[in-house]
C-alpha positions in Angstrom: 161.1 -22.6 86.2 160.3 -19.7 83.7 157.6 -22.1 81.8 156.0 -23.3 85.0 155.5 -19.6 86.0 153.9 -18.9 82.4 151.6 -21.7 82.7 150.3 -20.8 86.0 147.6 -18.6 85.1 146.3 -21.2 82.3 145.4 -23.7 84.9 141.9 -21.9 84.3 139.8 -24.8 84.0 140.6 -26.1 87.4 137.4 -25.9 90.0 139.6 -24.3 92.3 137.2 -22.7 94.8 134.9 -25.5 94.8 137.0 -28.3 95.2 138.4 -28.4 98.7 138.4 -31.9 99.2 138.1 -34.7 97.1 134.7 -36.6 97.6 131.2 -35.3 98.4 129.8 -34.3 101.6 127.0 -35.8 103.1 123.5 -34.6 103.6 122.6 -34.0 107.6 118.9 -34.2 108.1 118.8 -35.5 111.5 117.4 -32.9 113.6 115.5 -32.5 116.6 114.0 -29.2 118.1 114.4 -27.8 121.3 111.1 -25.7 122.2 111.2 -21.9 122.0 112.5 -20.1 125.3 114.0 -23.6 126.6 117.6 -24.2 127.3 118.9 -27.0 125.1 119.4 -30.0 126.7 123.2 -31.2 127.5 121.9 -34.7 126.3 122.0 -35.7 122.9 119.5 -38.4 123.1 116.5 -36.0 125.1 113.8 -35.2 122.6 111.5 -32.2 123.1 107.8 -32.4 123.0 107.3 -30.9 119.8 108.6 -30.5 116.4 108.6 -28.0 113.4 109.8 -30.2 110.9 111.9 -27.3 109.3 114.8 -28.9 107.5 118.0 -27.5 106.3 117.9 -26.0 102.7 113.9 -25.6 102.8 112.7 -22.3 101.7 112.9 -19.5 104.1 109.6 -18.3 106.5 108.5 -14.9 105.7 109.8 -12.2 107.6 113.1 -11.4 109.6 116.1 -14.1 109.9 115.4 -16.2 113.0 116.3 -19.4 114.8 113.6 -21.9 113.9 115.6 -25.1 115.4 118.4 -26.4 117.9 119.6 -29.7 118.4 122.2 -30.4 121.1 124.8 -33.2 119.8 126.9 -33.2 122.8 128.0 -31.2 125.9 129.6 -28.3 123.6 128.0 -28.8 120.2 125.0 -27.3 119.5 123.4 -26.8 116.0 121.2 -24.1 115.1 118.6 -23.8 112.1 118.1 -20.2 110.6 115.5 -19.1 108.3 117.6 -16.5 106.4 115.8 -14.1 103.9 118.9 -12.9 102.7 119.8 -16.5 101.1 116.1 -17.6 100.8 116.5 -20.7 103.0 116.7 -22.5 106.2 120.5 -22.7 107.1 122.4 -24.6 109.8 125.0 -23.1 112.0 127.4 -25.4 114.3 128.4 -23.7 117.5 131.0 -25.2 119.9 130.5 -23.7 123.3 132.8 -22.7 126.1 132.8 -23.9 129.6 130.0 -22.1 131.8 128.2 -20.7 128.7 124.3 -20.5 128.7 121.9 -18.1 126.9 121.1 -16.6 130.3 124.5 -16.1 131.3 125.6 -12.4 132.5 128.7 -12.0 130.1 129.5 -12.4 126.4 132.2 -14.5 124.8 134.7 -13.6 121.9 133.9 -15.5 118.7 135.8 -17.7 116.1 134.2 -18.3 112.9 135.7 -21.2 111.0 134.7 -21.1 107.5 134.3 -24.3 105.2 135.4 -24.9 101.8 133.8 -25.6 98.7 132.0 -28.6 97.6 131.4 -29.2 101.6 129.3 -27.7 104.5 129.1 -26.5 107.9 130.1 -30.0 109.6 133.3 -29.9 107.8 135.5 -28.6 110.7 134.2 -31.2 113.0 133.7 -33.9 110.9 137.5 -33.8 109.4 139.2 -32.3 112.6 139.7 -32.5 116.1 138.6 -28.6 116.7 136.2 -29.6 119.4 139.2 -31.3 121.8 141.8 -28.6 120.4 139.6 -25.7 121.5 138.1 -27.3 124.7 139.8 -24.8 126.7 139.2 -21.5 124.6 137.0 -19.0 126.2 135.0 -18.3 122.9 132.1 -19.4 121.0 133.3 -21.5 117.7 130.9 -20.5 115.0 131.0 -22.8 111.7 128.0 -21.3 109.4 126.5 -23.4 106.4 127.9 -21.2 103.1 126.7 -23.5 100.1 129.0 -25.6 98.2 129.7 -22.6 95.7 128.7 -19.7 97.8 132.1 -18.0 97.7 131.1 -15.6 100.7 129.6 -13.3 98.6 125.9 -11.3 98.0 125.6 -12.4 94.3 125.3 -9.9 91.4 122.6 -11.6 89.8 122.9 -9.5 86.6 122.7 -6.5 88.8 119.3 -7.7 90.4 120.8 -8.6 93.6 118.9 -10.5 96.0 119.5 -14.2 97.3 122.3 -16.0 97.7 123.3 -13.1 99.8 125.8 -15.3 101.8 128.0 -12.4 103.0 124.7 -10.7 104.3 123.8 -14.2 106.2 127.3 -14.4 107.8 128.1 -11.0 108.6 124.7 -9.6 109.5 122.2 -12.3 109.9 124.1 -14.8 112.1 126.3 -12.4 113.8 123.3 -10.6 115.3 121.4 -13.5 115.8 124.1 -15.0 117.9 124.7 -11.6 119.9 121.0 -11.3 120.5 120.1 -15.1 121.8 123.5 -16.8 122.2 125.9 -14.4 124.4 128.4 -13.5 121.3 130.3 -10.5 122.0 132.0 -8.3 119.5 135.4 -9.7 120.0 135.7 -11.7 116.4 138.3 -13.8 114.7 137.8 -15.5 111.6 139.7 -18.3 109.6 139.0 -20.7 106.5 140.2 -23.2 104.3 140.2 -22.9 100.5 136.9 -21.2 99.4 136.6 -20.3 103.2 140.4 -18.7 103.3 138.9 -16.5 100.7 135.9 -15.7 102.6 138.0 -15.2 105.7 140.4 -12.5 104.3 137.5 -10.7 102.3 135.3 -10.6 105.2 137.9 -9.0 107.4 139.0 -6.5 104.5 135.4 -5.8 103.2 133.8 -5.2 106.8 136.8 -3.3 108.5 136.8 -3.5 112.4 134.9 -6.5 112.7 137.4 -9.1 112.8 140.7 -8.9 114.7 142.4 -11.9 113.0 142.0 -13.5 109.7 143.6 -16.7 108.9 143.5 -18.2 105.4 144.7 -21.8 104.5 145.2 -22.4 101.1 142.7 -19.9 99.3 142.4 -17.5 96.3 143.5 -14.0 97.9 143.4 -12.0 94.6 140.6 -12.8 92.3 141.7 -10.5 89.3 145.3 -11.4 88.4 145.9 -13.1 85.1 143.8 -16.2 84.9 142.0 -16.3 88.1 138.5 -14.9 86.7 138.5 -17.8 84.5 139.2 -20.2 87.5 136.5 -18.8 89.6 134.0 -18.7 86.7 134.9 -22.3 86.0 134.4 -23.7 89.4 131.2 -22.0 89.4 130.1 -24.0 86.4 131.3 -26.9 87.8 128.7 -26.8 90.4 125.9 -26.2 87.7 125.9 -22.3 88.6 125.9 -19.6 86.1 129.4 -18.3 86.1 128.5 -14.6 85.9 125.9 -14.5 88.6 128.3 -14.5 91.4 129.9 -11.1 90.3 128.9 -10.6 87.1 131.2 -10.2 83.8 135.1 -9.7 84.8 135.3 -6.8 82.1 131.8 -5.2 82.3 131.6 -5.6 86.1 134.7 -4.5 87.2 133.5 -2.7 90.5 131.8 -5.7 91.5 134.9 -7.6 91.2 137.0 -5.2 92.7 134.5 -4.9 95.6 135.0 -8.8 96.3 138.7 -8.9 95.8 140.7 -9.0 98.9 144.0 -7.5 96.9 141.8 -4.5 96.0 140.6 -4.1 99.8 144.0 -4.6 100.9 144.2 -1.3 103.0 141.1 -2.1 105.1 143.1 -5.3 106.5 145.3 -2.5 108.8 144.9 -3.6 112.5 143.8 -7.4 111.5 146.3 -10.0 112.6 146.7 -11.8 109.6 148.0 -15.6 108.8 148.3 -16.5 105.3 149.3 -20.1 104.2 149.7 -22.3 101.1 151.6 -25.2 99.5 153.7 -23.8 96.2 153.0 -26.9 94.2 150.8 -29.7 93.8 153.0 -32.5 94.7 152.8 -34.8 97.6 154.2 -33.5 100.9 155.3 -34.8 104.4 151.6 -35.2 105.2 150.5 -37.4 102.5 150.7 -41.1 103.0 153.1 -42.9 100.8 151.2 -43.5 97.2 148.5 -41.2 97.7 146.6 -40.7 94.3 147.0 -37.2 92.8 143.8 -35.3 92.6 143.0 -32.0 90.5 142.1 -30.0 93.5 145.7 -30.3 94.6 146.4 -27.6 91.7 144.6 -25.3 94.2 148.0 -24.9 95.8 150.1 -23.1 93.3 147.0 -20.8 92.4 146.8 -20.1 95.8 150.4 -19.2 96.6 150.1 -17.1 93.3 147.6 -15.1 94.8 149.0 -15.2 98.4 152.2 -13.9 97.0 150.4 -10.8 95.3 148.3 -10.1 98.5 151.4 -10.1 100.5 153.5 -7.9 98.2 150.7 -5.5 98.2 150.3 -5.6 102.3 154.3 -5.0 102.8 153.9 -1.5 100.3 150.9 -0.5 102.6 153.5 -1.5 105.9 150.5 -4.0 107.1 152.2 -6.6 109.3 151.3 -10.2 108.2 152.5 -13.7 108.3 152.9 -15.3 105.0 153.8 -19.2 105.3 154.7 -21.0 101.9 155.6 -24.3 102.3 156.7 -25.9 99.2 155.3 -29.5 98.5 151.9 -30.3 100.1 148.5 -31.0 98.7 145.0 -29.4 98.8 143.8 -31.7 101.5 143.1 -31.6 105.3 146.2 -32.6 107.2 147.8 -29.2 105.8 144.9 -27.0 106.8 144.9 -28.6 110.5 148.6 -27.9 110.4 148.1 -24.3 109.8 145.3 -24.0 111.7 147.0 -25.1 114.8 150.3 -23.0 113.9 148.2 -19.8 113.6 146.4 -20.7 116.9 148.3 -18.7 119.2 147.3 -15.8 117.0 143.8 -16.5 117.1 144.0 -16.9 121.1 145.9 -13.5 121.4 143.3 -11.6 119.1 140.6 -13.0 121.0 142.1 -12.4 124.3 141.1 -15.8 125.1 
């Protein structure tokens, strides 16, 4: 055991924040427009009279953030395409709508944000889970925004210049405000995510105090400056062909920037937030892995996640902040465990939303 503990920070070459699942997310170019001012059709086969031609990841339009396209996939699922000046691109956001929702409703609905992991996209929660049917009776809007393969839910430092991509601004201001203005989103919010999205969920809850009543983290880095962790994060960025220092700068020269994006440093701001933190503690196959499942380097994300989760839990205890920490031993860095942990935390989510 002592030797295993000493080696933990040394797995700095594992691209943890980026590798959320083995494999690569597929493109999703099939978009159809709902004309401005019209209610989106409940029929996915319906086609509007005109089409802007805008697609995800095209360059953003000049001016303020705005919705430029919509597509209704089924009775609950509505995708919106946002022209985001903060990221500089057209970015999709998937919504699961509650019963009785309409743009002209006189009421608003609570909001649950579900954040995707690295090397994936905004479709992952509906593509890999039964979240649509599982939340069918939830009286809330479920929001799944695009966050980039290695965006890390942050406004990038870019050598001190700032500017795009500013993912945190996109999520916590542009998406939030557009949904409040045009889609009847209320101000009672919960947030949860896996891997890279787990980090994002807790960081957003801590960085933007009072914005979220619940934060759920399933297998994510929850302390970014512990020994060995900066190297893990920087290698993850390099694995996605990004400048490792563009995210938060140099870990030594730009300590303030790293601290401003470190849930451990921001832990005091989590007072009043219902918290569910979970992770496996090793990279071994567990009860939800089919017999003979091949090992993948991404599974090393579990002991690293547990390492940082324990540190955050210790800090929360010192601050007197209640939280749930579920470390479940064997289990890989894969969807079956994240689905289980999401469902385990679901009663906390419902309570936080008042739904």
